[in-house]
N, C-alpha and C positions, 0 to 999 in steps of 0.2 A: 470636476468634482470639485468645486472650491472649496478649503478648508482652510482650517483654523491656522493659526501663526503657534497656537503654544505647541509646547516640544513637552511628549511621553518620555521620560527616560526608560529604557528597556532592562527588564530586573537582570541580573548575574543568574539566578538560578534559571533560566529559560535557556536550552542550548538552542543553537543555532534559530530558527523559525525568524529572522533578521526582517526577511519581506513579508511576510504572514501580520509582524508586528507592524510593519508601517501600515499597510491595508489596512488594519482593523484603526490606526491610530487615524489615518485616512478619512474616513467612513464615519467615526464617532466626531471628528471635528469639521465633516463638514460645514461650510457656512449658509446652507439654501435653510429658508428656515420650513418648519413642518416636521412631523415626525418620519423615519425612514426606517424601515426592516430589510433586515439582509439573512443568509443563510451561511452557517459555517459547516463542513463536512470535511468526511474524511474518514479511512480507514478506523477500527475501535484500534485502540493502544498506542495513537501516534500523537497525544498530549494536547489533543487539541481543547478537555477538558482545561488544564493545568494553564496553557495557553490562555484561554478565556478567565479564568479564576487571576490569572496574574492582572489582567489586562484591566479588569475590570477593579480592582485593588487599586493600580496607577491611575486612576481615572475618577474617582471616585461613582463606579458603576451600582449596579445590583446583579447581583449572580444568583439563579437558582436551577439545583438540578431536578428535573423528572423524577420523581421516584414510581418504581413498581408499586401503584396504589390505586382506589379508584378515586376518581376524580374529586368526591369530597374529600379525601384524605390528604390529596397534592395541594386542592384549596385554601384547605386549612393549614398546611407549613407554609406555602407562599404567603397568607396573610403575616402568619408568624415571625418569619424572616424578614417580609417587609417593614414590620414596624417595629424589630428590634436595628433594622436599618436605617430607617427613619429617625429613632429613637423618642418616638412615639408614646402613646397608652396603650389600652388593650387593643390588640389586633381587632379591626372589621371583619366580620363573619358574610363575605359576600354570596349573592345567590348563583351567581356562576360567571362564565369566564370572562363574559362585556363586564362585569363589576370589577374583575381583577385585573384586566387588560386598561381601562380608564384609571386604575388607581396606579398602576407601574408607571405607564406613557407621560401620568401628573410628574414622574423625578422630576421629564425634561421641560417642565414650564419654566425655567428658568436660565437653564444653561441645556448646553449638550453633552448627554446623558447614556451610556450604552450601558442597556440592561437585556442581560443574557436567557435564555429559556433551553437549559442544556436538557439532553434525553428529549428531544421533540417528538419523535415519534413514538414514543411511550407516551406522552399527554395525548396525543391524540388519539393512541388505541382506545386511553381510559374516556376523553370528549371530543368523538368524530368533529363536531362542529368547529373545534377552536379555529383550525385557520378561518373559515368563514369569519368568527369573531375578531379577528386578528386585524382582520380588513374592516371590516366594520370600525371597532376604534379607530383605527387613521382617521377612517373617513368622518369619523364625529369631529375631529380635531379640527382638519381640513375646513370643513363646513360651515365650522361655527369660527370662523377665524379665531380660534383661541393661540397664545405663543405657546409653543413645544417645539423643540428638539430634540427628543426621545429617538434614541438609534438602537431601536429593538433589534436581537441578536439570536435565531432561532439556529441552534445547532444538533447536528444527528450524523449517521454515519456516513449512511450514502445518498448521492445529489440526486439521482436517479429516485430514488425512494421518496423523500423529501419533498424532490418536485412532483409525484405520483402525490403524497400526503397533501400537500398543499393544492392540485388542482388546479382549479382557476386562480384561486387566490396566487399560484406561484407568479401573476403577470405584477402581483404589487411589491415583490422582490426589487429591490433598489440597489444591493449589492452583493455578491458571491466571494467567496474563501473555499477553495479547497486547500486544507492539510493533509499534503501529502505523504507518503514515507520516504523518509529519508536514506538514502545511497548507502552504497557501501564504504563510502569514503566517510560522510557524515557517522556512520556505524563507527566507523572504527575512530574516530576522534570521541565517539561518547561512550566508548569502553577503553578509552586512555590506551589503545594497542600501535605499537608503532611497526610489528614485525606482521609483513603483509600473512603471512602462512596462517600466523597466531590471530589476526583477525579475520581470515574468509572461513575458518574453522568456527570462532564463534557466531560469525554472520549468519554461518549455515545452520546455523540452531535456536538462534535467538533475535537474528534477524535485526532492526537497528531501531527498534519500538524504544522510546524515553521510559517506556511505563515498566517495562521487563529489566530497564537497567537499573531504572531508581527504587521501583516499589517492590519488586521481588528478588534480585539479586545482591543490592544495597552494595557494600563497597568489595563483595568477593569478588575478585577477576584474577583472570590466569596471570600469571607474570611472565609466563612464556609459554612457549609450544610444550613444553615435554609434558608442561602440569596442565593441558588440556584433561588430558583424560580424565583426570583425579577430579577437576572443576566439574566437569559436566555431573560426576557420582554424584559430588555436593552441593549441590544445586539445583539442576535440573530433574535428575531422579530420585531425586529426596523428597518424598511426602507431607514430610512437615512444610517444604517451601512454596510460597507461591506460584512457583516457575513448572513446580509439578502436575498442578490440578489446572494454570491457567485457561490453557491451551483450549484444553476439553470443555472447557465450559463456553468456549467462544461461539460453536453453535446453539449451544442450549441458551444462550440469551436472548436469540433470534428472533424474531414474532410469531405470535399461535399459527396455527396453516402448515407449518414445517412440516414434513417429513422428514425429523431429524434421523431416523434407521438409516434411512435411503443418504441425507446428506452425509453424515459418517462414513457409510461404505463407496460413496464419491471420492470425496476427499482422500480414503483409506486409497482407492484405485489410483486417485491421479498418483499419489506419494511413490506407488510401485510402478510408476511409469505410463500409465495407459492415459495416454495426452488427450484422444479424440472422443466425443461423443462416441461414439459406434465402439469402440475399445472397452469403453467402459460399460457400457451397454450390454456388452457382449460376456465382461469378466462376473459383470451383477445377475445376470440374466433378466434385466427387466426391459420393455420397450424404450426406445431409441427415445420417444417423445417424452418419456417422463425423465430421463438421464436431462433432457435438453432444459427441461424446466428446472430441475436443481443445479443446473448449470449458473443458469439464467441468477438463482436467489442468490446464491454463493457469490456469483460475479458483483452484484448488486452491490451485497455486501464487503465489499472487497477481500474477501477469504481467498476468490478464485481466480486467475486472468487469463484471458484466452488472446492468444495469438494467432494471426491470420498465417497462413503456411506460406512461402515465399514464391512457390512453385506451383502450387494446385489451391484455383479460386476454391473458395465456396468447404476450404478443411479449416481447422479451427482446433491448433493445438493449446490444450490446458494445463495451467499448471498452481500449483498451491501458491499464494500471493504472500500468506505471513509463514515464514519458514516454522517457527514453532510451532504451528498448526500441523507442516508436514511431519515435524522429529515427533510429536507427539503420537501422529495415526502409525508410523513405521517404528519407534521405540519404545514410545509409552505405555499407550494403549495393548499390545498384543502381550506385554510383559506385565501388567496392572498387578496380578497377584503378588506376583515374585517381589516388585518393587515396595508393595504395602509390606511385602514380610523385608525389609530393609534390604533384599541384596543383589543392591544397584550395583555392586561391581560385578559380580556372576553375571547379571543384565549386561552389560553396558558389554564387558570380554566378549559375549555371542552375537551382539547387533553390531559390534564396533566398525567390522571386515562388512557389511552388506551397509552401513550409512557411509562409509568411502565410498565402495564401489557404485552404490544408485544415486543415495540423495545427495552427494557432494560433487559427483560429474553432474548431475542435471543443474544443483544451485551454481554451481561453476561456467556454466554455460549460459545461466542467464547472465549474472555478473558479466561476463563478456559481451552480452548484447547493451547492457544497458550501458558499461564502458564506451562500444563502438556508437552508441547512440548519443549520450551524453557526456562525455570527458574526450575523445578521441581528438586531436586535431584537427583543424579545418582541411588540412591537406591530408590528412592521412590517406584516405579514401580518395582522393584525388577531387571530391566534391562532401558538400553538405549530407550529413544520410538523413532520408526523409522518413525513411521505416527500416526497422532490425528485429527480424525475428526466424525460425529456422526454417529448412524447407526439408521436403522432400522428392530425391526423382530417382527415376526409372532407369539403372543402369541396364547397360546396353548387354547383348547375346546372354540374356537372361540369367542374369543373379541377381535380380532382386532389387529392393527400393534404396537408395541409398543416404541419408540424412547430412545434412549440410548445418551445421550448430547458428550458426552465424551467419548470413545475410544478410546483405547492406543495400538497399538499394536509395538511391538517391530520386531527384525530381524527376517527374516524365520527359521525355527528348522533345521530341516533333512536335508541333502543336497539334500535331493529327494523330498521335499515336498518345494513348493512354496509360501504357506501361511505363512503368519507372524505370529509368535505369540501373541496370546490375552494377553496380561500384567493388563487390565484393563479394567472394565466394569462401568460408573456413570452417575446418572442426577444432573443438576445446575438450582438449583432453586432462583431467586432473592427476589422473596417477601415474601417466607415463612420457618420459623422456621422447619426445616427437624427434623422426630425422626424416631422410627421404622419403621412407615411404606413406608418411601419412601426408607431405607434399604432393607423391603421383597419385595419391585420392584425391587431394582437391583437384588437382588437374582432369582426371577422369571423369569428377563432375562437371566443371567445366566445360570439357570436350563433348559432353554428354548434351548439355544446357544448347549448346552452339547447334547440336544434331537435330535440336529437338524447337531451333527455330528463334533460340532467345542470342538478344545483342552483348558478345562475351567481348566487344573491344576493349571496353572500357573495367573489365572484371580482375580485379586483383585477388591473387591466392592469399589466404590469410591462416595462422595457425597459434593459437590458442592453450601454451601449456602452463600450469603451477607445475611442475617436477625439472620443465627446462630442455631445451635444445641441443641437438647434438651439433657440433664446431662444423659440420656441412652444411643445416639449416644457416648459420649464424654466418657462413659467407654465402651462401644464397641472397640472404639478407643486406648483405653491404653491397653487391651488385644491381639489388632492386627490386631481384628477383619474388621477392612475398613480403608479407608483413610478419612479424614475431611481433605476441604481446605476453611477457610473462606477469607471474604477478607483481612483482614491483611498478610494472609500468599502468599495472589495471589501481592503483593505488596512490602512484605519484606521477605519473608520468601520462602524457599523451599521445 
């Protein structure tokens, strides 16, 4: 992609997103003639809209957010906003999206101009022919040999949904950008937290979404870990503030055709620890096919994520990808009436123990997996991780299955073997001070895997503990017998 040399200054109001900003600048400044179409995707609440609004402001582009409306109203609003942007007279009333796109792309007649259509799935719901109209409008410009360097950006939540909506028109996409979730370290910086315990507590409730930080919580942040409980009560459990209801509205905003009741129940089951489709189906007394369909919808929208079991091919463990959604279904929804009566302190007092023992335990394990994949030093596991996931192992002598929370695999071994090298097997514990029995448990899992034919010659045992480790484990670590990862290492170490 050939780009212009003009510099577009990234605004200070934009947290992080340096790579995304530079990618947008390169797309908008592409020196090739003719219109181009890009696609921007990512989970809700990650700041896509703010990023794009700041970008068009910095480049003199045009932004339009698709409203929940019928086609005629959307076109009327678009015409009004385009007339205001161009400083022209009364807005033109178009006959359809073909006319509207011709007028939008005309902005790029003299110079490269980014043009954003945000909420693209909603616009397609109103106007199913819109993707074809985009292709046709670009074709008219190219076939007419008219000078044009418009850069049209179509924005929606899930890439799979956007590609499905675009259909055959997806072949006309010249640029793709996914605005991913910020990780736990970026989340700590976002909230201004330097205590790793407090940072993980906050992350387990609101994640690292810029929307929750700036739109909902404002400047109210917990100053120290002793203030965490009161912060939860006065913000997330306060029915007068957006954080209280925002997560509950996420599913309601998804397209028509969803079984929203089953979606909510599925999320609740996952929040309660049912990670496989079969376990969720048993919990809800629903056919597994229905649950798989709901999980697919939730996954496409970025609300639920699936991780393949490290040792059981075909088994997928599901988790809630947005922490506030998990908090909503484990704490807010079951106590909604009491919270509406402003009984936040009493509700949190009764829910706090379960939050620490279940929600935080699973959230901590996921953060450990993300650290192992994206933050650990290259030599931590002896090779670069290719995949990190949980794994279920049948324990010998009829003791039932054992779960390894953090299983690290590297690249596949010999050319004739498609099995990835097993680099590490680890346990993650939030509330326990870890000692030799935990190391012995990992060693038993590794020994069982060896009996089952797994190559464990490169496997390093690991323990991830938020409450710390015994002196005996630290001594074993010093002798190179295992890997220990505590909260400070999760946030600042490798």
